[in-house]
C-alpha positions in Angstrom: -42.4 -5.4 36.3 -45.6 -6.5 37.8 -48.2 -3.8 38.3 -51.0 -3.8 40.9 -53.8 -1.3 41.5 -54.8 0.0 44.9 -58.2 1.4 45.9 -58.9 3.1 49.2 -62.0 0.9 49.7 -60.7 -2.3 48.1 -57.1 -2.4 48.9 -54.6 -3.8 46.5 -55.5 -5.9 43.4 -53.5 -7.6 40.6 -54.0 -7.1 37.0 -55.6 -10.6 36.7 -58.2 -9.6 39.0 -59.1 -6.4 37.5 -62.3 -7.3 35.4 -64.1 -8.4 38.7 -62.8 -5.4 40.4 -63.7 -3.1 37.7 -67.5 -4.0 38.2 -67.1 -2.7 41.9 -65.8 0.6 41.3 -67.5 3.5 39.9 -65.7 4.3 36.6 -67.0 7.0 34.2 -66.2 7.9 30.7 -64.5 11.3 30.3 -63.7 11.1 26.5 -64.8 9.4 23.3 -63.5 10.1 19.9 -60.2 10.5 18.2 -56.9 10.3 20.1 -53.9 12.6 20.6 -50.5 11.3 21.2 -48.1 12.5 24.0 -44.3 11.6 24.0 -43.4 13.5 27.3 -41.1 11.7 29.7 -39.5 9.5 26.8 -36.1 9.9 25.2 -37.6 12.3 22.8 -36.8 10.2 19.6 -40.4 10.3 18.5 -41.4 13.9 19.1 -44.7 15.8 18.9 -43.3 19.2 18.7 -44.5 19.9 22.2 -42.0 17.3 23.7 -41.0 17.7 27.4 -38.4 15.4 29.1 -40.6 15.4 32.4 -44.1 14.2 33.3 -46.4 15.5 36.1 -46.4 12.2 37.9 -43.2 10.4 38.6 -42.1 6.9 39.5 -38.9 6.5 41.6 -38.4 10.2 41.1 -38.2 9.5 37.4 -40.6 11.0 34.7 -43.1 8.4 33.1 -41.6 7.1 29.7 -44.2 7.7 27.0 -42.6 4.7 25.0 -43.1 2.1 27.9 -45.8 3.5 30.3 -49.4 3.6 29.2 -50.7 7.0 30.6 -53.4 9.5 30.0 -53.1 13.2 30.3 -55.5 15.1 32.5 -56.3 18.7 31.5 -55.0 21.4 33.9 -57.6 22.6 36.4 -59.7 19.2 36.0 -60.5 17.6 39.3 -62.1 14.6 38.1 -59.1 12.4 39.0 -55.7 12.7 40.6 -52.3 12.0 39.3 -51.5 8.4 39.9 -55.1 7.3 39.5 -56.0 4.5 37.0 -57.7 4.9 33.8 -58.9 2.4 31.2 -58.3 3.2 27.5 -60.5 1.4 25.0 -59.9 1.3 21.2 -63.5 0.4 20.0 -62.2 -0.8 16.6 -59.5 -3.3 17.9 -61.6 -4.0 21.0 -58.3 -3.7 23.2 -58.4 -2.3 26.6 -55.3 -0.9 28.1 -55.0 0.0 31.9 -53.3 3.4 32.1 -52.1 5.7 34.8 -53.3 9.6 35.0 -49.6 10.6 34.5 -49.2 13.9 32.9 -51.1 17.3 32.7 -52.0 19.2 29.6 -53.5 22.5 28.6 -57.2 22.6 29.7 -58.2 24.1 26.1 -57.2 20.7 24.7 -59.5 18.8 27.1 -59.2 14.9 27.4 -58.0 12.7 24.7 -54.3 12.7 24.8 -52.4 9.4 25.8 -48.7 8.3 25.8 -47.3 6.3 22.7 -47.2 3.2 24.7 -51.0 3.3 25.3 -51.5 3.5 21.6 -49.2 0.6 20.8 -50.9 -1.5 23.5 -54.3 -0.5 22.0 -53.6 -2.2 18.9 -51.4 0.0 16.9 -48.0 -1.1 17.5 -46.6 0.1 14.1 -47.7 3.7 14.8 -44.3 5.5 15.1 -45.2 9.2 15.1 -46.8 11.6 17.6 -47.2 14.4 15.1 -50.7 12.9 13.8 -53.2 10.2 14.4 -53.7 9.1 10.7 -54.5 5.4 10.6 -55.6 5.3 14.1 -59.2 4.5 15.3 -61.5 7.4 15.5 -63.3 5.7 18.4 -61.3 5.6 21.5 -62.7 5.9 25.1 -61.0 6.9 28.1 -62.8 5.8 31.5 -61.4 7.3 34.7 -61.3 5.3 38.1 -60.9 8.0 40.7 -59.4 6.8 43.7 -57.9 3.7 42.1 -54.3 4.1 42.7 -51.7 2.8 40.3 -49.1 0.6 42.2 -45.7 -0.4 41.1 -44.1 -3.5 42.4 -40.5 -2.2 42.7 
């Protein structure tokens, strides 16, 4: 489906207008480095050993599917964004940018740096079929938060 983004100050925007919009909001980098992979919310066929069938954020009362929804994991106790906010994942090796939703929570000790498998695929690694390691993936990912910018689904 078509995805739109909502900001309390700017209203709804469509993906095509995102570049212009991005310059108006106050995004900030929360992570730069190697990436970790989350499979929560998916069917569990590709597991990371910590697989859970649910995610902290849901859509239509269903968990976010890590195989189809690009999401980032916010550390427990972190207040820099809310579930449902937008984040931008950048793979600096491929130059690809992926619009993500802050969709799950993870242990605070792990910090930032965990994203769904869908985000990895869209960031230029569609052949990566495991969540157990990040071998072969860029060591230079960046996660940029956009607090207050809400992910909006069109269905």
